[in-house]
C-alpha positions, 0 to 999 in steps of 0.5 A: 610939891615935887612929888606932886608935880611930877605926879601930874606931869605940870611942867610949868611949876615943875619947872618954877620948884625945882630948883627951889629944891635944889636950892634949898638941899636935895640931892641933884640926883633925886631931883633928877631921878624924880624930873625922869621917874626913877628909880631913887638912889637911898632916901633918909626916911624923910625923903623916903616917907614922902616920895614913897607917899605921892607917889604911890597915892597919885599912880593908885588912887590909895597908900596901903597901911603899909605906904601909911603908917610909915609916913605916920611914923617920921611925920606924926598926924599933923605933919602927915594932915598938913603934907597931905594938904600940901601935896593935894594943892598942888595937885590941883594947880598943876590941872590949873597948869596944865589946863589952859596950857601954861609954856613955860618961861623962854630962860630956864635952868631944868631941863623940861619933864619928859612926859 
């Protein structure tokens, strides 16, 4: 989710999900690097596969064979299909939220996305 909403510059959904990602165990330095579109520090297999797959797709509208193969090896066909669909759903939600100008709530724990 975070990759999709960050790559689509959706401040509102980022604010809603980044705290949950942190609480679920995604390291703060990874969340912060995603937010700032920086290089990502020390990713493990599944983290690297998700982030590389999503970033490459959203930035180029394609996924190279090597990136696809790495994600496929990590997740298998079923889970990669689900990941792809989930990223697409969050891209669509980002489009809607951004198009309608949904504002950030007054109370928030995350720094706003630098856009």
